[in-house]
C-alpha positions as CSV (number, residue, x, y, z in Angstrom):
1,P,122.2,146.6,115.1
2,A,120.0,143.6,116.0
3,V,118.7,140.9,113.7
4,E,115.1,141.2,114.2
5,E,113.3,137.8,114.5
6,T,110.1,137.1,113.1
7,E,107.4,134.7,113.5
8,E,105.5,132.8,110.5
9,A,102.5,132.1,110.8
10,P,102.1,127.8,109.8
11,V,101.0,127.0,106.3
12,E,98.0,125.3,106.6
13,P,97.2,122.4,104.4
14,T,94.4,122.9,102.0
15,T,91.7,120.9,101.8
16,D,91.4,121.3,97.9
17,A,94.9,119.0,97.5
18,P,94.3,118.2,93.2
19,E,93.4,114.2,92.6
20,D,95.6,112.0,90.8
21,P,94.1,111.9,87.1
22,A,94.7,108.6,86.5
23,P,96.6,106.7,89.0
24,D,96.8,103.2,87.3
25,A,97.5,105.3,83.7
26,E,101.5,105.8,84.7
27,P,102.4,102.7,85.5
28,E,100.5,100.5,83.1
29,I,102.2,102.9,80.1
30,T,106.2,103.1,82.0
31,D,105.2,99.0,81.9
32,Q,104.3,98.7,78.4
33,T,107.3,100.6,77.5
34,A,109.7,98.8,79.7
35,Q,108.2,95.3,77.8
36,I,108.5,96.6,74.3
37,A,112.3,98.0,75.8
38,A,112.9,94.5,76.5
39,L,111.9,92.9,73.8
40,E,113.5,95.2,71.7
41,A,116.3,94.4,74.0
42,Y,116.3,90.6,73.8
43,A,115.6,91.1,69.4
44,Q,119.4,92.7,68.9
45,A,121.2,90.1,70.6
46,E,119.5,87.9,69.2
47,R,120.3,90.3,65.6
48,D,123.8,90.3,66.5
49,S,124.0,85.9,66.7
50,V,122.9,85.9,63.6
51,A,126.5,85.3,62.2
52,S,126.7,82.0,63.9
53,I,123.4,81.0,61.8
54,F,125.5,81.5,58.7
55,D,128.4,79.9,59.6
56,L,126.3,77.1,60.6
57,Y,124.4,77.1,57.6
58,P,127.0,78.4,55.0
59,G,125.6,79.2,51.9
60,V,121.8,78.1,53.0
61,Y,120.5,81.1,53.2
62,D,121.2,84.5,52.1
63,S,119.5,86.7,55.1
64,V,118.3,86.5,58.4
65,E,116.0,89.0,60.3
66,V,114.9,89.1,63.9
67,F,111.8,91.5,64.2
68,T,109.6,92.5,66.9
69,A,105.8,94.1,67.1
70,P,104.7,96.7,69.4
71,T,102.5,93.4,70.3
72,G,105.5,91.8,72.2
73,S,105.8,89.4,69.1
74,L,109.0,88.3,68.1
75,S,109.8,87.0,64.2
76,F,112.5,85.3,62.5
77,E,112.7,85.7,58.7
78,Y,114.9,83.2,57.1
79,T,115.3,84.2,53.4
80,Y,117.2,80.8,51.3
81,T,120.1,81.8,48.9
82,Q,118.4,79.3,46.8
83,A,114.6,78.6,45.9
84,M,113.1,76.0,47.3
85,D,110.2,73.7,45.7
86,K,106.7,74.9,47.8
87,D,105.6,71.8,48.1
88,A,109.1,69.9,49.1
89,A,109.4,73.0,51.8
90,L,105.9,72.6,53.7
91,E,106.4,68.9,53.7
92,Y,109.9,68.9,55.4
93,F,108.4,72.1,57.5
94,E,105.4,70.5,58.5
95,G,107.9,67.7,59.3
96,I,110.2,69.5,61.9
97,K,107.1,72.0,63.5
98,D,107.2,70.0,66.7
99,Q,111.4,70.2,66.4
100,L,110.1,74.2,65.8
101,M,108.0,74.0,69.9
102,A,110.6,72.4,71.3
103,Q,113.1,75.4,70.7
104,S,110.6,77.6,71.3
105,N,110.1,76.0,74.8
106,Q,113.7,75.0,75.9
107,T,115.6,78.2,73.8
108,V,113.7,81.3,72.7
109,F,110.9,81.9,75.7
110,P,113.3,81.2,78.5
111,A,115.5,84.1,76.9
112,M,112.8,86.5,76.5
113,R,112.3,85.6,80.1
114,V,115.5,86.6,81.1
115,F,115.4,90.1,79.2
116,D,112.1,91.0,81.6
117,I,109.6,90.2,79.0
118,N,105.8,88.8,80.8
119,G,103.0,87.4,79.5
120,P,102.3,85.7,76.8
121,L,104.8,84.8,74.5
122,D,105.1,84.1,70.2
123,V,107.3,83.8,68.6
124,T,107.3,83.8,64.9
125,Y,109.4,81.7,62.4
126,T,109.1,82.9,58.5
127,Y,110.7,80.8,55.2
128,L,111.0,82.7,52.3
129,N,112.1,82.0,48.2
130,P,114.9,84.2,47.4
131,D,112.3,86.0,45.2
132,G,109.9,86.4,48.1
133,T,107.4,84.2,48.0
134,L,106.5,82.6,51.4
135,L,107.5,79.3,51.7
136,W,106.3,78.3,55.1
137,E,104.9,80.1,58.4
138,H,104.3,79.8,62.3
139,T,104.1,81.0,65.0
140,F,104.4,79.3,68.6
141,F,103.0,80.5,72.1
142,S,104.9,79.9,74.9
143,N,102.7,77.7,77.8
């Protein structure tokens, strides 16, 4: 038996095509999600290198932690093994603030860019006594 061919009617495009409800919303969410993931990846790389700090300064720090915030901030928190005098610590850290800023500009911020972290960058350094009391804290911003 012969197969009969039938011709189908062409499909006409509709004029009532649904509009994309928010064409810019998805890329923005994707970009924000990508930025958070990139920041977390960089923070993990820093966490993986914490052992070198203990090697460089044996017995000085009880812990060194690296935190991120959804705002795109990076924080380093150093807890000393031995209690320090708060006034002496303040004087010391204020004296090296320019060095920490230079380190941020020359090392931390460029490394964050390598991880494709965009926009303004900031990093906070926090130093604590063993009991958790704050000795010094400062946030540096990329220029």
